[in-house]
N, C-alpha and C positions, 0 to 999 in steps of 0.2 A: 495464724495470719500469713503463713507461707504457702498455704494451699492455692490462693488465687494466682500466685506467680506461675503455677503450671500452665494455666490457661493463657496467661500473657506470653509466656515463653513459646507456647505452641503457635500463637498468633504471629509473633515476631518471626519465628522460623518459616512459617507459611508465606508471609509477605516477602521475606528475603529470598526464598526460593522462586517465587513467581516473578520477581523484578530484578533478578541478578544480571540480566543482560540488557539493561535499558540503554538505548542509543540517544545521543545528543546530536542534532543536525543544526548547523548554523543557518540563519536566515540568508536567503539569496534574492534580495530585491532587484528589480530591473531598474537600470539607469539609462534612459533614452539618450541623454547627452553623451555619455561615455560610449554607447554602442554606435552612435552616429560618428563620433570622432574616430572610432576604430574602423568603421567602413571607409571613411575618407582616406585613411592611411593604408588601405590595402593596396598591394601591388603584386605583380607576378615574379619579381626578382628577389623576394624575401627568402629567408632561410626556411621558413615553414613550407613554402611551395617546393623548394629545392629538395628538402628531406622527403616530402611526400612523393615526389617523382622518383627519387632514388630508391625508395622502398618498393616501387613498382617497376624496377629494372630499366629505368630510363637513364641514359647516360647524361650525367650532370657535371662531367669534367670541365666543360666550358660553361660558366654560369654568369649571367643568364645566357640562353642560346642566342646566337647571332640572328637567327630567324626561327620563329616558332612554327612548328607543324600543327595541323589541326588536331592530331591525336594528343600532342603535348598540351595544347590549350584545353582540350576536353578533360584530360586528367587533372590539370591544374585547377579547373573549375570545381572539381570535387573537393579540393582542399578548403575552399572558401564558401561554397554555396550553402545558403541556409536550408535548402531543401534536404541536403544530405544530413545536416545537423538534426533536422526534424525526424528524418528516418532513423538515425542512430538513437535518438531519444526514445522513439517508439520501440526499437529493438531492446533497449535497456529495460523499458517497462515490461516487455514480454519476458525477459530473463527474470525480472523480479517476480512476476506472476508465476513463473515456473518454480521459483524457490518457495513461494507462498503455498503452492499446491501440495508440497510435501511437508509442510510445517504443522499440519493438524496432528496433534499428539493423541495417541491411542489411550493415554492414561492421564488422569488428573487426581489431585489431592484436595481434600476439603477438611475443614476444622470447625468445630462447634463447641461453645461453652455455655453452660446453663448454671443459674444460681437459684437455689431452692430456699424459699422463705420458711417453709415448715420442714423440720428435720428432727431426728432424735438427738438427745443430749450427747455431746461429744462427736457427733457425726458432721462431716464436712458439708458445707452448703454448696459446693461446686461439683459440677460434672463436666469433664472435658473429653471430647471425641475427636479422633483423627482417623479419616477414612480415605481409601483409594477407590478410584473408579477406573476400571481397566476394561478395554474392549477386547473380547475374546475373538470375535470375528470382525470383518470389515476391511481386512488388509487388501484384498483384490479391488475393492472400491477405491481405496486411497491410491493404489497403483494405477488404476484406470484414469483417475483425475490427473495424476502426474504425467501420464502418457499423453493425455489431451493437451495439457499445458505445454508439453514439449512440442507438439504439433503446431500450436499457436505461435510459439517462439520461432519455429522455422518459417511460418508465414510472415512474421515480422522481418526476418532476414530477406525474404523475397521482396517485401516492400522497400527495403533498403536498396536492393539491386534494381528495382523498377525506378526508384528516384535517380540512381546513377545513370541509367539508360536515358531517362528523360533529359537530364542535364547534358549528356553527350549529344543527344539529338538536337537540342536547342543550340548548342555551340556550333555544330556542323551546319545547321540551317542558317544561322547568323553569319558564319564565315562565307557560305555560298552567296548570300545576299550582298555581303560586303565586296566579295570578288566581282560579282556581276555589276554592282553599282559603280565600282571604280572603273571597270572597263567601259561601261556606258558613259561615264562622265568624260573620259578621255576622248572617246569617239564623238560624242556630241559636241565637245569643244572644237574638235577638228572640223566637224560639219558646220558649226556656226562660223568658223573662220572662212570656210569655202563659200558659204552663202553671203557673208559680208563682202568678200571680194567680188562675187558675182553681182551683187547689188551695185557696187562701185563701178564695175564694167558697164552695167546696164545704164546707170546714170550718165556715164560718159557717152554712150551711144545715143541716148536721148538728146543730149546737148549737141551732138554732131548731126542729129537728124537721121541716124541709122536705125532708130527704133522708136516706137510710139509709146505714149504714156501708159497704155494698157499693159504692155510687157513690163514696164517699170513697176506698175502697181502689183503685178504678180510676183516679181522678184522681191519687192518690199514685203509683201504678205508672207512669202516663204521665209525671208530672213526673220521676221517677227515670230513666226511659228517656231523656228529653230531656237530663237532666243528664249522663248517660253520653255521649250524642251530642255535647254541648258539649265534654267533655274530649277526645273523639276528634278533633273538629274542630280544637281547639287544638293537639293533637299533630300533626295533619296539616299545619297551618300552619307549625309549627316545622320539620317535615321538609321542607316545600317550600322554606323559606328556606335550609336547609342544602343542599338539592339544587341550588338556583340558585347558591349560592356554589361548590359543587363544579363545576358546569358552566362557571362563569366562571374557575375555577382561582384563586379568591381566598379569603382567610380570611373566616369568617362576620362578623367585626367590620367588614369593609369594606362590608357592605351595610346597616349601621345607619342611615346618613344617605342612603341611595339612594332617589331618587324615580323611579318608573317610570310611563311612559305606557302604560296597558293598553287604549287605545282600539282597538288592532288586534284585540282579542278580542271586541269588542262586536257585531260583525257576522259573519255566515257567508255568504260569497259563492257565486256559481254555480260549478258544476264545469265545467272545460274539456271539449271534445268528446273522446270516446274515441280518435278517430283521431290527434288532435294529441298526446295523452298517450302513445300507443304509439310514435309517431315520436320523441318526446323520449326515451322510455325506451330505445329501440333505438339511437339515434344519439348521444345526449348523456350518457347515464348514465356515470359515471366508471368503474365496475367493468367495464362493457361495453367502453369504450375501452381499459381496461387489458388485458382479455382479447384484444382485437384486436392490441394492441401486443405482447403475449406471443406470439401466433401469428406476427406478423411477425418477432419476434426468433428464434423457432424456425425459421422459413423461412431467415433469414439464417445461423443456425448450420448448417443443412443445406448452404447454399451454401459455407460455409467448409470443411466436410468434403469437398465435391465438388472444390473447388479444390485441396485437399491431395493429391488423386490425382496431380496433375502434379508431377513431381520438381523440387526446387529445385536448380538448378545453381549452384555456387559456385566462383569462381576464387581461387587463392592465389598471387599474385605475392610474391616475397621477394628479399632481398639479404643475402648472407652474407660476412663477413670471416673467411676460413678460413686461419688460420696464415700470415698475411702476404699473402694474395691475396683479391681480391673475386670473388664468385660470385653471379650472379643466377639465379633459378629461377622457374618458372611451373607451378603445379599446378592441378588441377580436381577437384571431387568431385561425385558424383551418387548419390543414394540408390537402392538397388535394390528392386524389388517394391513401389513406393510405392502403386500402385493396389490391389494385393492387401491390403496392410496397412490400407487405408482401408475395406475392406468392412464390418468390424464397426462402426466409428464412423459410417459413412453409414447403416447400418441403425438404429442408435440415434437418430441425428438425425431420420430419417424417422418413427420411432415417437414421438419427442417432438413433432414437428410435428402428427402425428395426435392426440396427447393434447391439445395446445393447441387444435386445432380442435374436438374434442369438448367440451372445457371451455367454449369460447365458446358452442357450441350448447346445452349444458346450462344455462349461466347465462342465455342468452336465454330459454329456456323458463321458468326460474324467475322471471325478472324480469317477463315478460309475465303469468305467473300471479299474482305479487304485485300487479301493477298492477290486474288485473281485480278481485282481492279487495279491494284498498284503495278502488277507485272504487265498488264495490258497497256497502261499508260506509259510505263517505262519503255516498252517495245515501240509504241508509236512515237514517243519523243526521240528515241534513238534513231529511228528511220527518218524522222524529220530533219535531223542534222545532215543527212546525206543530201537531201534536196537543197538545203540552204548552202551547203558547201559547194554544190554544183553552181548555184546562183552566184556565189561570190567569185568562183572561177570565171564565169561569164563576165561579171562586172570588171574584174581585173583585166581580162582580155580586151574588153571595150576600152578601158582606160589606156592600155598599151597601144591599141590601134589609133586612138585619138592622139597620142603623143607622136606616132609616126605620121599621121596626117598633118599635125601641126608643124612637124619638121619639113614636110613637103609643101606647106603653105595651103593645104586643103581645109584647115580648121583654124580657129582662133582661140584666144585665151578663154572665152566664155565656154566654148565646147570642152576645153580641158577641165574647167571648174565643174561643169555639169557631170562629166564622166567621173571626176573624183568624188563628187557628191553621191553618185550612184554606187560607187565602190564602198564608201563609208556606210551608206544605208544597208548595203548587203552585209557588211561586217557586223553592224548592229543586229540585224535579223539573225545572223548566225550565232552571235553571242546570246541572244534571247533563247534560241533553240537549245544551245548547250546548257543554259541555266535550267530550262524546263526538263531536259534529260537528266541532269544531275539532281534536280529536286525530286524527280520521279524515282531515281535510284535511292535517294535518302528515304523517300516514303516507303520503298520496298524494304529497306533495312528496318524501318520502324515496324513494318508488318511482321517481320520475323524476329525483330529485336536482337539482331546481331549484325556486326559489320560484314558487308560483302567483300569478297576478295578484291583488292585494288587492281585497277587495269594495268596490264603489263606495259612496261616502257618499250617504245619502239627500239629494236635492235639496229645498230649501225650496219650498213652493208659491208661485206667483206671485200677488200680490194682485190681485183683480179690481177 
């Protein structure tokens, strides 16, 4: 009666060996209410943001900063933004897949027990077998699969870098819009005040008989148009504030006490040479590097299919206790027609490699076209600033001459208000030209996916 215990013992040992490293993962349910509360508590002055910036060599000796620079805000957004969390999760998946690629064991063990109803007297009714299954060949194939998984893990890191750049770009564009909308709001308020005063002067003239009602109607229409522009500028400012909060992945209330240093938008620098931009776009742009990595992964996949043509030889040594006697055995297995079965997968892998190559070439053509277009627009927008700067100088000169005429008695208050209105309109047009130039510069940065050199600060003149 002790013989059956051998089969049971073998089965227990086999199960214990196969399940000795069982993991237990706790459930992680989503709780929308908790995540919403966490979002509403986010702020830029918390310890998490401070530590995140300190790890990236940002001076946090004074915390929070008295005035946040665009680069500080762009880095702070990486600490909170869900797009970064998504990219990091994808990178962890790629790492796990890399680990899984090398887990395929070249050996396995099997056990088998048999019970015989018919047997000789005194002979055991049980047969117990323990066998190994060992792959003699196939190591290059497993190594090729690990190499391909490593390439895919590198592609996931590029996806993380791409997410970081997109967040940075969104923050800079949102800051530019906020800077421009604030400047426009101030200038439109000044313009509205000038037109309201001009309307009051015109009404006085009409009462005194110095102007007719047609001129008054024109002044009233101009004042109403400016009032509409004031409302639109205020709406634009509110939308810009909301856009910045969205780019930073923060609630709008977190920006109430935020002080921003907009000095980076006060100057428009020179554009880099076209050759350096093309080199940056071709060699350093993230999606170009991802396309190259995808082609390398497709090449590795083709190598895997080519290696699979070679049959994997497996040995099967075993030991059997058969009804009271021990029997050893040695078997081998070899798949037939392995090369013929791989013809289809190899053709598919070749086609995927060709597709990856054409994807890279198409992307390269698209990137170079976008780069040329962005640089052309940036050049035109920069030159447009010069013309609007000259127009503002003329408007200021006109306002100054009007003040001189008013002092001599050759002009009146309405002439002064009209000259002031022209000057403010010229300042608005120059502000819009600067925003277009800065937006074109940011678009050029997006085309090469790296920050351009900041414009040099004007040097003070040396005293003679």
